[in-house]
MDTraj code that builds the backbone (N, CA, C; nanometers):
import mdtraj as md
import numpy as np

residues = "MET LYS LYS ILE ILE ILE SER PHE ILE LEU ALA GLN CYS VAL PHE CYS PHE ALA GLN ASP SER SER LYS GLU SER ASN ILE GLU GLN GLN LYS LYS GLU LYS GLN LEU ARG LYS GLU LEU ASN GLU LYS VAL GLY LYS GLN ALA LYS LYS GLU GLY ALA ARG LEU ILE LYS GLU GLY TRP GLU THR PRO PRO GLY ASP LEU PRO LEU LYS ASN LYS LEU ASP GLY PHE TYR ILE LYS ARG GLN GLU THR ASP THR GLU GLY TYR PRO ALA TRP TYR THR ALA PHE ALA GLN SER THR GLY ASN THR GLN MET ALA ALA LYS LEU ALA ALA ILE GLU LEU ALA LYS LEU GLU LEU SER ALA GLN LEU ALA SER ASN ILE SER GLY LEU ILE GLU SER SER LEU VAL SER ASN SER ILE SER ALA ASP GLU ALA SER ASN ILE GLN LYS VAL VAL ALA ALA SER ASN ASN VAL ILE SER THR ASN LEU ALA ARG VAL VAL THR LEU VAL GLU ILE TYR LYS LYS THR SER ASP GLY ASN THR GLN CYS ALA VAL HIS VAL GLY THR ASN ALA LYS VAL ALA GLU GLN THR ALA LYS LYS ALA ILE ARG LYS LYS LEU GLU GLU GLU THR ASN VAL VAL LYS GLU ASN LEU ASP LYS ILE LEU GLY LEU ASP GLN".split()
xyz = np.array([
    [32.4690, 2.3196, 16.5443],
    [32.3612, 2.3756, 16.5280],
    [32.2872, 2.4535, 16.3950],
    [32.4182, 2.4444, 16.3018],
    [32.3327, 2.4789, 16.2104],
    [32.2470, 2.3995, 16.1221],
    [32.3563, 2.2379, 16.1387],
    [32.3372, 2.1229, 16.0659],
    [32.2018, 2.1097, 16.0997],
    [32.1320, 2.1196, 16.2492],
    [31.9840, 2.1264, 16.3965],
    [31.9085, 2.2208, 16.1594],
    [31.9597, 2.2752, 16.2475],
    [31.8628, 2.4059, 16.1588],
    [31.8345, 2.4447, 15.9531],
    [31.9077, 2.3707, 15.9150],
    [31.9379, 2.3079, 15.8465],
    [31.8512, 2.1749, 15.7620],
    [31.8617, 2.0937, 15.8858],
    [31.7916, 2.0115, 15.8334],
    [31.6625, 2.0220, 15.8794],
    [31.6569, 2.1704, 15.9494],
    [31.5182, 2.1593, 15.9463],
    [31.3950, 2.2595, 15.8533],
    [31.4518, 2.3184, 15.7598],
    [31.4840, 2.3921, 15.6818],
    [31.3645, 2.2800, 15.5495],
    [31.5660, 2.2039, 15.5546],
    [31.5276, 2.0702, 15.4344],
    [31.3976, 2.0129, 15.4231],
    [31.3206, 2.0358, 15.5946],
    [31.2421, 1.9455, 15.6191],
    [31.1264, 1.9380, 15.5714],
    [31.1424, 2.1251, 15.6043],
    [31.0088, 2.1507, 15.5398],
    [31.0004, 2.1842, 15.4208],
    [31.0867, 2.2531, 15.3697],
    [31.0795, 2.2321, 15.1694],
    [31.0248, 2.0556, 15.0920],
    [31.0564, 1.9757, 15.2122],
    [30.9517, 1.8802, 15.1489],
    [30.8618, 1.8425, 15.1966],
    [30.8529, 1.8973, 15.3222],
    [30.6739, 1.8932, 15.3478],
    [30.5810, 1.9827, 15.2642],
    [30.6702, 2.1097, 15.2230],
    [30.5360, 2.2017, 15.1477],
    [30.5373, 2.1363, 15.0024],
    [30.6567, 2.0869, 14.9859],
    [30.6284, 1.9974, 14.8529],
    [30.5516, 1.8389, 14.8039],
    [30.5932, 1.7711, 14.9478],
    [30.4376, 1.7335, 14.9459],
    [30.3064, 1.7608, 14.9697],
    [30.3188, 1.8370, 15.0196],
    [30.1832, 1.9721, 15.0431],
    [30.1759, 1.9560, 14.8272],
    [30.2003, 1.9979, 14.8296],
    [30.1852, 2.1076, 14.6482],
    [30.1455, 1.9642, 14.5926],
    [30.2353, 1.8757, 14.6005],
    [30.1666, 1.7624, 14.4661],
    [30.0698, 1.7047, 14.5232],
    [30.0119, 1.7155, 14.6320],
    [29.8358, 1.6378, 14.6630],
    [29.8356, 1.6638, 14.5864],
    [29.7632, 1.8803, 14.6550],
    [29.7066, 1.9740, 14.5962],
    [29.7053, 1.9335, 14.4816],
    [29.8090, 1.9615, 14.3611],
    [29.8036, 1.9561, 14.2438],
    [29.7675, 1.7748, 14.1975],
    [29.7419, 1.6692, 14.2532],
    [29.7059, 1.5306, 14.2256],
    [29.5417, 1.5271, 14.2727],
    [29.5844, 1.6259, 14.3631],
    [29.3935, 1.5734, 14.3855],
    [29.2930, 1.6955, 14.2895],
    [29.3780, 1.8388, 14.1920],
    [29.2939, 1.8824, 14.1413],
    [29.2905, 1.7904, 14.0424],
    [29.3672, 1.7173, 13.9885],
    [29.3960, 1.7030, 13.8705],
    [29.2891, 1.5489, 13.8274],
    [29.2846, 1.5184, 13.9542],
    [29.1269, 1.3813, 14.0119],
    [29.0296, 1.5005, 14.0036],
    [28.9461, 1.5887, 14.0709],
    [28.8524, 1.6119, 14.0158],
    [28.8679, 1.6361, 13.9065],
    [28.9442, 1.7466, 13.8092],
    [28.9292, 1.7399, 13.6174],
    [28.8871, 1.6464, 13.6155],
    [28.9517, 1.5129, 13.6246],
    [28.9102, 1.3855, 13.5552],
    [28.8076, 1.3371, 13.6161],
    [28.7476, 1.3619, 13.7213],
    [28.6405, 1.2792, 13.7466],
    [28.4824, 1.4062, 13.6992],
    [28.5607, 1.5504, 13.6360],
    [28.4281, 1.5992, 13.6032],
    [28.4415, 1.6015, 13.4574],
    [28.5596, 1.5236, 13.3984],
    [28.5430, 1.5224, 13.2493],
    [28.4856, 1.4202, 13.2636],
    [28.4745, 1.3304, 13.2905],
    [28.4354, 1.1877, 13.2993],
    [28.2374, 1.1467, 13.3621],
    [28.2239, 1.3362, 13.3977],
    [28.0530, 1.3309, 13.4534],
    [27.9791, 1.3710, 13.3062],
    [28.0619, 1.4067, 13.2872],
    [28.0369, 1.5191, 13.1539],
    [28.0069, 1.4698, 13.0040],
    [28.1212, 1.3548, 13.0586],
    [28.0756, 1.2755, 12.9598],
    [27.9952, 1.1937, 12.9504],
    [27.9731, 1.0970, 13.0213],
    [27.8549, 1.0338, 13.0895],
    [27.7362, 1.0805, 13.1022],
    [27.7005, 1.2358, 13.1034],
    [27.5797, 1.2768, 13.1039],
    [27.5383, 1.3290, 12.9838],
    [27.6415, 1.3460, 12.8744],
    [27.6111, 1.3809, 12.7650],
    [27.5477, 1.2777, 12.6175],
    [27.6319, 1.1215, 12.6835],
    [27.6175, 1.0121, 12.6688],
    [27.4729, 0.9488, 12.6712],
    [27.4357, 1.0287, 12.8131],
    [27.2637, 0.9512, 12.9031],
    [27.1877, 1.0412, 12.7998],
    [27.1596, 1.1354, 12.8325],
    [27.0955, 1.3021, 12.6794],
    [27.0547, 1.2054, 12.5725],
    [27.1608, 1.1761, 12.5385],
    [27.1956, 1.0608, 12.3352],
    [27.0629, 0.9673, 12.3631],
    [27.0901, 0.8500, 12.5548],
    [27.0658, 0.7393, 12.4526],
    [26.8670, 0.7719, 12.5770],
    [26.8943, 0.9371, 12.6424],
    [26.7212, 0.9345, 12.6403],
    [26.6572, 1.0447, 12.5574],
    [26.7784, 1.0707, 12.4566],
    [26.6471, 1.1088, 12.3874],
    [26.5919, 1.0177, 12.3001],
    [26.6893, 0.9484, 12.1928],
    [26.6705, 0.7879, 12.1366],
    [26.5554, 0.7356, 12.2046],
    [26.5680, 0.7266, 12.2945],
    [26.4714, 0.6010, 12.3812],
    [26.3472, 0.7256, 12.3987],
    [26.3733, 0.7383, 12.4038],
    [26.2080, 0.8583, 12.4245],
    [26.1642, 0.9364, 12.3095],
    [26.2437, 0.9680, 12.1835],
    [26.1607, 0.9547, 12.0707],
    [26.1065, 0.8007, 12.0366],
    [26.1632, 0.6625, 12.0400],
    [26.0970, 0.5932, 11.9927],
    [25.9689, 0.5332, 12.1277],
    [25.9209, 0.5811, 12.2619],
    [25.8902, 0.5068, 12.2713],
    [25.6952, 0.5924, 12.2397],
    [25.7462, 0.7813, 12.2409],
    [25.6334, 0.7937, 12.2133],
    [25.5800, 0.8400, 12.0546],
    [25.6839, 0.7667, 12.0117],
    [25.6010, 0.7024, 11.9093],
    [25.5381, 0.5942, 11.8781],
    [25.5571, 0.5090, 11.9936],
    [25.4948, 0.3951, 12.0019],
    [25.3869, 0.4616, 12.0969],
    [25.3548, 0.5717, 12.0849],
    [25.2280, 0.6093, 12.1449],
    [25.2574, 0.6117, 12.3633],
    [25.3516, 0.6003, 12.3940],
    [25.2706, 0.5879, 12.5480],
    [25.3612, 0.7378, 12.5225],
    [25.2492, 0.7820, 12.6634],
    [25.3305, 1.0117, 12.6846],
    [25.3193, 0.9356, 12.9106],
    [25.3733, 1.0286, 12.9385],
    [25.3582, 1.0918, 13.0839],
    [25.2665, 1.1095, 13.1338],
    [25.2185, 1.0905, 13.2201],
    [25.1013, 1.1689, 13.2739],
    [25.0737, 1.3144, 13.2806],
    [24.9220, 1.3955, 13.2886],
    [24.9434, 1.5309, 13.2499],
    [25.0287, 1.5843, 13.4218],
    [25.0800, 1.6987, 13.3512],
    [25.2030, 1.7838, 13.5203],
    [25.2949, 1.7515, 13.5582],
    [25.3106, 1.5684, 13.4521],
    [25.4597, 1.4620, 13.5082],
    [25.6094, 1.5737, 13.3937],
    [25.6768, 1.5731, 13.4518],
    [25.8338, 1.6814, 13.3538],
    [25.7554, 1.5832, 13.2025],
    [25.8916, 1.6044, 13.0887],
    [25.8771, 1.5330, 12.9392],
    [25.9284, 1.4203, 13.0348],
    [25.8485, 1.2865, 12.9117],
    [25.9393, 1.2124, 12.9118],
    [26.0857, 1.2017, 12.8899],
    [26.1661, 1.2820, 12.7975],
    [26.3231, 1.2395, 12.8339],
    [26.4162, 1.3000, 12.9792],
    [26.2968, 1.4632, 13.0043],
    [26.4083, 1.4222, 13.1274],
    [26.3724, 1.3306, 13.2264],
    [26.2768, 1.2662, 13.2420],
    [26.2722, 1.1574, 13.3272],
    [26.3246, 1.0113, 13.2996],
    [26.3244, 0.9614, 13.1310],
    [26.4616, 0.9092, 13.1315],
    [26.5951, 0.9477, 13.1238],
    [26.6242, 1.0752, 13.1861],
    [26.7701, 1.1370, 13.2112],
    [26.8021, 1.0651, 13.3373],
    [26.6737, 1.1047, 13.4206],
    [26.7002, 1.1318, 13.5382],
    [26.7653, 0.9328, 13.5947],
    [26.6740, 0.8587, 13.4744],
    [26.6451, 0.6925, 13.5309],
    [26.7748, 0.6696, 13.4722],
    [26.8462, 0.7068, 13.3673],
    [27.0096, 0.6424, 13.3109],
    [27.0763, 0.7063, 13.4591],
    [27.0750, 0.8223, 13.4528],
    [27.1584, 0.8734, 13.5767],
    [27.1723, 0.8162, 13.6989],
    [27.0510, 0.8133, 13.7810],
    [27.0731, 0.6874, 13.9302],
    [27.1297, 0.5221, 13.8521],
    [27.0702, 0.5074, 13.7301],
    [27.1366, 0.3615, 13.6570],
    [27.2630, 0.3304, 13.6765],
    [27.3243, 0.4560, 13.6413],
    [27.4896, 0.4422, 13.6324],
    [27.5677, 0.4899, 13.7676],
    [27.5159, 0.6115, 13.8335],
    [27.5640, 0.5811, 14.0087],
    [27.5879, 0.5102, 14.0245],
    [27.7882, 0.5012, 14.1132],
    [27.8221, 0.4322, 14.2181],
    [27.8486, 0.4295, 14.3415],
    [27.8680, 0.3608, 14.4226],
    [27.8802, 0.4377, 14.6238],
    [28.0447, 0.4470, 14.5965],
    [28.1029, 0.4668, 14.6707],
    [28.2350, 0.4825, 14.7545],
    [28.3831, 0.3805, 14.6697],
    [28.2802, 0.2617, 14.6756],
    [28.3530, 0.1609, 14.7159],
    [28.3231, 0.1188, 14.5569],
    [28.2815, 0.1920, 14.4215],
    [28.2413, 0.0910, 14.2652],
    [28.0866, 0.0616, 14.3436],
    [28.0295, -0.0258, 14.4072],
    [27.9034, -0.0847, 14.3492],
    [27.8200, -0.0287, 14.2495],
    [27.6978, -0.0245, 14.2579],
    [27.5911, 0.0746, 14.1479],
    [27.5841, 0.1225, 14.3316],
    [27.5610, 0.2129, 14.3594],
    [27.3766, 0.2986, 14.4044],
    [27.2344, 0.3239, 14.4288],
    [27.2319, 0.2082, 14.2781],
    [27.0417, 0.2216, 14.3494],
    [27.0586, 0.0855, 14.2943],
    [26.9249, -0.0207, 14.3492],
    [26.8425, -0.0727, 14.2399],
    [26.7589, -0.0300, 14.1879],
    [26.7925, -0.1063, 14.0562],
    [26.6625, -0.0679, 13.9793],
    [26.5866, -0.1644, 13.9025],
    [26.4676, -0.1528, 13.8655],
    [26.4159, -0.2476, 13.7944],
    [26.2368, -0.2129, 13.7345],
    [26.2433, -0.2521, 13.5962],
    [26.1132, -0.2458, 13.5571],
    [25.9875, -0.3670, 13.5505],
    [25.8844, -0.2530, 13.4763],
    [25.7825, -0.3805, 13.4480],
    [25.6539, -0.3028, 13.4126],
    [25.5890, -0.3759, 13.3647],
    [25.5033, -0.3464, 13.2932],
    [25.4070, -0.4035, 13.2937],
    [25.2252, -0.3258, 13.2986],
    [25.0942, -0.3773, 13.2993],
    [24.9438, -0.3332, 13.2533],
    [24.8571, -0.3868, 13.2319],
    [24.7243, -0.3891, 13.1653],
    [24.6332, -0.3647, 13.2785],
    [24.5777, -0.3080, 13.3206],
    [24.4518, -0.2635, 13.3873],
    [24.2662, -0.2016, 13.2941],
    [24.1817, -0.1742, 13.3510],
    [24.0974, -0.0814, 13.2905],
    [24.0518, 0.0424, 13.3329],
    [24.1754, 0.0726, 13.4151],
    [24.1880, 0.2306, 13.4615],
    [24.2955, 0.2581, 13.4812],
    [24.3650, 0.3776, 13.4711],
    [24.5198, 0.4145, 13.4663],
    [24.5517, 0.3258, 13.6312],
    [24.4763, 0.3497, 13.7454],
    [24.5067, 0.3119, 13.8457],
    [24.5491, 0.2158, 13.9141],
    [24.4537, 0.1349, 13.8511],
    [24.4577, -0.0125, 13.8516],
    [24.6341, -0.0571, 13.7819],
    [24.6754, -0.0064, 13.6511],
    [24.7162, -0.0986, 13.5651],
    [24.8999, -0.0142, 13.6454],
    [24.8686, 0.1475, 13.6714],
    [24.9520, 0.1798, 13.7741],
    [25.0080, 0.0978, 13.8774],
    [24.9244, 0.0826, 14.0244],
    [24.9373, 0.0000, 14.0909],
    [25.0173, -0.1585, 14.0767],
    [24.9498, -0.2571, 13.9646],
    [24.9870, -0.2830, 13.9460],
    [25.1453, -0.3704, 13.8517],
    [25.1592, -0.2609, 13.8364],
    [25.3385, -0.2272, 13.7971],
    [25.4582, -0.2478, 13.8866],
    [25.4037, -0.1209, 13.9679],
    [25.4497, -0.0901, 14.0289],
    [25.4993, -0.1996, 14.1054],
    [25.3543, -0.3059, 14.1523],
    [25.4493, -0.4242, 14.2441],
    [25.5226, -0.5093, 14.1578],
    [25.5278, -0.5271, 14.0327],
    [25.5797, -0.6175, 13.9551],
    [25.7329, -0.5707, 14.0015],
    [25.7359, -0.4401, 14.0015],
    [25.8941, -0.3944, 13.9510],
    [25.8996, -0.4642, 14.1745],
    [25.8748, -0.4066, 14.2119],
    [25.9369, -0.3802, 14.3533],
    [25.9352, -0.6049, 14.3519],
    [25.9133, -0.6615, 14.3576],
    [25.9629, -0.8428, 14.3109],
    [26.0016, -0.8579, 14.2314],
    [26.0783, -0.7611, 14.0880],
    [26.1649, -0.7758, 14.0936],
    [26.3056, -0.7386, 14.1285],
    [26.2854, -0.5736, 14.2394],
    [26.3799, -0.5577, 14.3202],
    [26.4152, -0.6486, 14.3919],
    [26.3069, -0.7256, 14.5072],
    [26.3399, -0.7873, 14.5866],
    [26.4110, -0.9320, 14.5285],
    [26.3950, -0.9506, 14.4157],
    [26.4604, -1.1023, 14.3609],
    [26.6378, -1.0414, 14.3830],
    [26.6260, -0.9453, 14.3255],
    [26.7882, -0.8978, 14.2973],
    [26.8825, -0.8812, 14.4004],
    [26.7749, -0.7744, 14.5138],
    [26.8113, -0.7989, 14.6392],
    [26.8412, -0.9345, 14.6884],
    [26.7320, -1.0198, 14.6396],
    [26.7027, -1.2130, 14.7953],
    [26.8897, -1.1912, 14.7145],
    [26.9216, -1.1920, 14.5957],
    [26.9735, -1.3268, 14.4981],
    [27.1202, -1.2307, 14.5400],
    [27.2091, -1.0617, 14.5682],
    [27.2767, -1.0572, 14.5930],
    [27.3298, -1.1039, 14.7448],
    [27.1810, -1.0805, 14.8401],
    [27.1656, -1.1523, 14.9557],
    [27.2704, -1.2591, 14.9178],
    [27.2355, -1.3499, 14.9325],
    [27.2239, -1.4442, 14.9198],
    [27.3316, -1.5033, 14.8627],
    [27.4027, -1.4886, 14.7837],
    [27.5901, -1.4980, 14.7529],
    [27.6524, -1.4808, 14.8667],
    [27.5782, -1.3524, 14.9430],
    [27.6677, -1.2695, 15.0689],
    [27.6862, -1.3439, 15.1739],
    [27.5754, -1.4730, 15.1938],
    [27.5275, -1.4829, 15.2513],
    [27.6186, -1.6368, 15.2684],
    [27.6100, -1.7489, 15.1240],
    [27.7072, -1.7975, 15.1035],
    [27.8323, -1.8167, 15.0908],
    [27.9382, -1.7713, 15.1105],
    [28.0133, -1.6647, 15.1217],
    [28.0794, -1.7172, 15.3050],
    [27.9660, -1.5849, 15.3360],
    [28.0015, -1.6387, 15.5145],
    [27.9731, -1.7177, 15.6031],
    [27.9394, -1.7881, 15.5548],
    [27.8614, -1.9551, 15.6012],
    [28.0449, -2.0741, 15.5823],
    [28.1213, -1.9924, 15.5175],
    [28.2245, -2.0849, 15.4896],
    [28.2823, -2.0245, 15.6031],
    [28.3260, -1.8713, 15.6340],
    [28.3923, -1.8296, 15.7376],
    [28.3458, -1.8351, 15.8359],
    [28.1694, -1.9078, 15.9119],
    [28.1531, -1.8594, 15.9972],
    [28.1071, -2.0450, 16.1068],
    [28.1914, -2.0381, 16.2582],
    [28.1663, -2.2141, 16.2363],
    [27.9627, -2.2517, 16.2712],
    [27.9280, -2.2525, 16.1175],
    [27.7743, -2.3005, 16.1291],
    [27.7800, -2.4532, 16.0747],
    [27.6946, -2.5125, 16.2008],
    [27.6889, -2.6593, 16.1485],
    [27.6616, -2.7231, 16.0129],
    [27.6609, -2.7918, 15.9565],
    [27.6584, -2.7973, 15.7819],
    [27.4157, -2.8226, 15.8310],
    [27.4255, -2.8776, 15.9006],
    [27.2080, -2.8816, 15.9219],
    [27.1701, -2.7526, 15.9301],
    [27.2345, -2.6557, 16.0323],
    [27.1681, -2.5100, 16.0303],
    [27.2260, -2.3704, 15.8856],
    [27.3876, -2.4408, 15.8270],
    [27.4001, -2.4093, 15.7027],
    [27.2517, -2.3981, 15.6196],
    [27.2255, -2.5399, 15.5675],
    [27.0886, -2.6115, 15.4923],
    [27.0314, -2.4477, 15.5565],
    [26.9131, -2.4683, 15.6752],
    [26.7989, -2.4218, 15.6860],
    [26.8279, -2.2595, 15.7082],
    [26.9322, -2.2117, 15.7040],
    [26.9587, -2.0945, 15.6491],
    [26.9609, -2.0677, 15.5069],
    [26.9966, -2.1439, 15.4417],
    [27.0071, -2.0683, 15.2994],
    [26.8420, -2.1434, 15.2211],
    [26.7537, -2.2111, 15.2864],
    [26.6230, -2.2810, 15.2575],
    [26.5309, -2.1159, 15.2650],
    [26.5214, -2.0442, 15.4212],
    [26.5621, -1.9779, 15.4131],
    [26.5369, -1.8122, 15.3889],
    [26.6570, -1.8124, 15.3198],
    [26.6971, -1.6724, 15.2461],
    [26.6433, -1.7812, 15.0908],
    [26.7002, -1.8400, 15.0231],
    [26.5537, -1.8657, 14.8923],
    [26.4473, -1.8348, 14.9021],
    [26.3707, -1.8492, 15.0177],
    [26.2414, -1.7875, 14.9966],
    [26.1662, -1.6930, 15.0269],
    [26.2678, -1.5679, 14.9919],
    [26.2828, -1.4857, 15.1250],
    [26.1879, -1.3203, 15.0394],
    [26.1784, -1.3661, 14.8870],
    [26.2180, -1.2476, 14.8455],
    [26.0244, -1.1828, 14.8920],
    [25.9075, -1.2689, 14.9230],
    [25.8041, -1.1982, 14.9834],
    [25.8487, -1.1241, 15.0707],
    [25.9470, -1.1669, 15.1993],
    [25.9413, -1.1384, 15.3218],
    [26.0294, -0.9715, 15.2187],
    [26.1557, -1.0023, 15.1790],
    [26.2428, -0.8866, 15.0923],
    [26.0661, -0.7722, 15.0201],
    [26.0627, -0.7968, 14.9311],
    [25.9319, -0.7074, 14.9003],
    [25.7817, -0.6568, 15.0122],
    [25.8826, -0.7340, 15.0916],
    [25.6610, -0.6598, 15.2148],
    [25.7436, -0.5823, 15.2500],
    [25.9003, -0.5776, 15.3248],
    [25.9827, -0.4020, 15.3707],
    [26.0324, -0.3919, 15.3294],
    [26.0268, -0.3606, 15.1565],
    [26.0570, -0.2808, 15.1139],
    [26.0097, -0.1427, 15.0920],
    [26.1433, -0.0262, 15.1382],
    [26.0870, 0.0706, 15.1234],
    [26.1500, 0.2111, 15.0305],
    [26.1470, 0.2529, 15.0733],
    [26.1989, 0.4247, 14.9753],
    [26.1999, 0.3659, 14.8352],
    [26.0889, 0.2807, 14.7654],
    [26.0640, 0.2881, 14.6241],
    [26.0656, 0.4427, 14.5764],
    [26.1513, 0.4451, 14.4262],
    [26.0833, 0.5729, 14.4111],
    [26.0393, 0.5097, 14.2278],
    [25.9164, 0.5749, 14.2252],
    [25.9029, 0.5716, 14.0509],
    [26.0098, 0.6231, 14.0076],
    [26.0385, 0.6580, 13.9101],
    [26.1691, 0.6937, 13.8200],
    [26.0483, 0.7559, 13.6413],
    [26.0482, 0.7080, 13.6297],
    [25.9663, 0.6433, 13.5199],
    [25.8488, 0.6474, 13.5160],
    [25.7590, 0.6782, 13.4512],
    [25.5878, 0.5922, 13.4440],
    [25.5470, 0.6924, 13.3544],
    [25.4905, 0.5994, 13.2282],
    [25.3877, 0.6272, 13.1427],
    [25.3004, 0.5143, 13.1007],
    [25.2321, 0.5997, 12.9958],
    [25.0668, 0.5057, 13.0047],
    [25.0970, 0.5500, 12.8072],
    [24.9769, 0.4107, 12.8405],
    [24.9225, 0.4609, 12.5894],
    [24.8020, 0.3385, 12.6420],
    [24.7284, 0.3775, 12.5671],
    [24.5880, 0.2799, 12.5220],
    [24.5982, 0.1658, 12.4323],
    [24.5602, 0.0726, 12.4939],
    [24.5196, -0.0994, 12.4374],
    [24.3938, -0.0596, 12.3344],
    [24.4179, -0.1250, 12.1873],
    [24.2882, -0.1604, 12.1090],
    [24.1792, -0.2558, 12.2441],
    [24.1681, -0.2974, 12.2830],
    [24.0853, -0.2526, 12.3458],
    [23.9408, -0.1799, 12.4373],
    [24.0883, -0.1087, 12.4781],
    [24.0349, 0.0569, 12.5013],
    [24.0409, -0.0147, 12.6932],
    [24.1047, -0.0366, 12.7338],
    [24.1976, -0.0118, 12.8147],
    [24.3108, 0.0393, 12.8331],
    [24.4024, 0.0366, 12.9361],
    [24.4859, 0.1749, 12.9904],
    [24.6353, 0.0295, 13.0526],
    [24.7918, 0.0691, 12.9993],
    [24.8723, 0.0714, 12.9221],
    [24.9745, 0.1033, 13.0414],
    [25.0303, 0.0271, 13.1380],
    [25.1736, 0.1441, 13.2678],
    [25.2929, 0.1147, 13.1738],
    [25.4185, 0.1312, 13.1911],
    [25.4559, 0.1017, 13.2436],
    [25.5836, 0.1681, 13.3359],
    [25.6375, 0.1224, 13.4196],
    [25.7485, 0.1936, 13.5185],
    [25.8667, 0.1212, 13.5600],
    [25.9991, 0.2152, 13.5859],
    [26.0921, 0.2055, 13.5952],
    [26.0923, 0.2557, 13.7699],
    [26.1368, 0.1682, 13.8065],
    [26.1655, 0.1801, 13.9208],
    [26.2789, 0.1456, 14.0254],
    [26.3596, 0.2562, 14.1527],
    [26.4541, 0.2237, 14.1753],
    [26.4359, 0.2436, 14.3673],
    [26.5837, 0.1860, 14.4236],
    [26.5631, 0.2660, 14.5396],
    [26.7126, 0.2569, 14.5483],
    [26.7581, 0.2996, 14.6832],
    [26.9193, 0.3213, 14.7880],
    [26.9208, 0.1678, 14.7620],
    [27.0720, 0.1304, 14.7508],
    [27.1269, -0.0381, 14.7447],
    [27.1679, 0.0083, 14.9088],
    [27.2145, 0.0597, 14.9433],
    [27.2570, 0.0586, 15.0799],
    [27.0946, 0.0390, 15.1800],
    [27.0377, 0.1371, 15.1732],
    [26.9232, 0.1296, 15.2931],
    [26.8426, 0.0141, 15.2382],
    [26.8140, -0.0557, 15.0639],
    [26.7511, -0.1899, 15.0758],
    [26.8104, -0.2811, 15.1499],
    [26.9562, -0.3070, 15.1326],
    [26.9933, -0.4297, 15.1093],
    [26.9808, -0.4852, 15.2753],
    [27.0261, -0.2882, 15.3979],
    [27.0433, -0.3384, 15.5140],
    [26.8715, -0.3917, 15.6376],
    [26.7848, -0.3273, 15.5131],
    [26.6222, -0.3146, 15.5299],
    [26.5942, -0.5277, 15.5281],
    [26.6490, -0.5342, 15.3639],
    [26.6142, -0.6442, 15.3950],
    [26.6668, -0.7226, 15.4657],
    [26.8356, -0.7612, 15.4727],
    [26.8993, -0.8790, 15.5625],
    [26.8595, -0.8057, 15.7131],
    [26.7634, -0.7549, 15.8020],
    [26.6881, -0.7088, 15.9377],
    [26.5669, -0.8193, 15.9052],
    [26.5176, -0.7487, 15.8296],
    [26.3808, -0.8723, 15.7680],
    [26.4080, -1.0612, 15.7980],
    [26.5018, -1.0659, 15.7365],
    [26.6166, -1.1536, 15.6610],
    [26.6286, -1.2796, 15.7924],
    [26.6668, -1.1789, 15.8420],
    [26.7820, -1.2452, 16.0269],
    [26.5989, -1.2251, 16.1435],
    [26.5099, -1.2150, 16.1196],
    [26.3621, -1.1865, 16.1971],
    [26.3566, -1.3718, 16.1514],
    [26.3361, -1.3393, 16.0363],
    [26.2441, -1.4907, 15.9470],
    [26.3173, -1.5950, 16.0119],
    [26.5243, -1.6203, 16.0342],
    [26.5932, -1.6566, 16.0335],
    [26.5922, -1.7176, 16.1915],
    [26.5307, -1.5735, 16.3317],
    [26.5718, -1.5770, 16.4071],
    [26.4416, -1.6773, 16.4834],
    [26.3100, -1.6945, 16.3046],
    [26.1254, -1.7727, 16.3901],
    [26.2253, -1.8536, 16.3203],
    [26.2322, -1.9174, 16.2265],
    [26.2758, -2.0526, 16.1659],
    [26.4167, -2.1510, 16.1921],
    [26.4718, -2.1060, 16.2664],
    [26.6323, -2.0960, 16.2613],
    [26.6341, -2.1555, 16.3931],
    [26.7421, -2.2381, 16.4779],
    [26.8052, -2.2342, 16.5977],
    [26.9546, -2.1553, 16.5967],
    [26.9492, -2.0530, 16.4857],
    [27.1011, -2.0115, 16.4979],
    [27.0497, -1.8472, 16.5702],
    [27.1417, -1.8404, 16.6760],
    [27.2145, -1.7261, 16.7784],
    [27.1664, -1.6071, 16.6856],
    [27.0987, -1.5121, 16.8015],
    [27.1311, -1.4071, 16.7362],
    [27.2595, -1.3706, 16.7090],
    [27.3439, -1.3133, 16.7220],
    [27.5191, -1.2525, 16.7094],
    [27.5200, -1.3445, 16.5995],
    [27.5809, -1.4772, 16.5867],
    [27.6054, -1.5378, 16.4109],
    [27.5215, -1.5223, 16.3560],
    [27.4249, -1.5120, 16.3468],
    [27.3388, -1.4520, 16.2530],
    [27.3402, -1.2856, 16.2072],
    [27.3643, -1.1969, 16.2672],
    [27.4260, -1.0612, 16.2646],
    [27.6150, -1.0941, 16.1676],
    [27.6660, -1.2250, 16.1796],
    [27.8050, -1.1678, 16.1789],
    [27.8090, -1.2917, 16.0173],
    [27.6602, -1.4056, 15.9927],
    [27.6567, -1.4196, 15.8510],
    [27.6127, -1.3232, 15.7672],
    [27.5159, -1.1738, 15.8393],
    [27.4545, -1.0971, 15.7607],
    [27.4477, -0.9696, 15.6942],
    [27.6092, -0.9731, 15.8097],
    [27.7357, -0.8460, 15.7841],
    [27.6452, -0.7800, 15.8892],
    [27.5780, -0.8111, 15.9556],
    [27.4557, -0.6702, 16.0637],
    [27.5869, -0.6296, 16.1926],
    [27.6396, -0.7222, 16.1503],
    [27.7708, -0.6365, 16.3583],
    [27.8228, -0.5643, 16.2653],
    [27.8136, -0.4789, 16.1485],
    [27.9847, -0.4487, 16.1009],
    [27.9015, -0.2998, 16.1688],
])
top = md.Topology()
chain = top.add_chain()
for i, resn in enumerate(residues, 1):
    res = top.add_residue(resn, chain, resSeq=i)
    for name in ("N", "CA", "C"):
        top.add_atom(name, md.element.get_by_symbol(name[0]), res)
traj = md.Trajectory(xyz[None], top)
């Protein structure tokens, strides 16, 4: 009986020690992450300040009522550095600029160009995922070829269905001929954008190929 009691006490001691060690490890990890975030924010702040000074010197300015340029750049650089739980970028970002005879015309054109760039990034990443997936799925050579052709021409489909695009930085300056130039940095959440793009591509594939829906979901990773 004494042996049983002693064994139980020892087991409890080991369990408590393991819990304490785990807590200490978690606290240490949190400290490291906090320090890394602090260093990253400091680095981002310096980068934003330097870039903001350069742009202001070139004549660029934010719209009336908007945050100062450095603050906007701070937010953009932080978004660009964010990662998800698996270490992948949490945001797709893109830059574009355009010139128009009005501020609104220049802005709309710049945003559309930036959205096309976002779509191209999405299409490229999804194309890579699909190529890997085709190898491990029982798809005929003809079906695989048809799928790749549709995906290769999917930029416009993705752009049309692209949602929740956020304008992170928006700046303007006057040109020598009196027009207005607009430059924008835009972004969209990576997971949301990828899911939306995959569903848009699946719809296009259903219309233009004979591959059954279940196989398309597997190829696009929509069955998970």
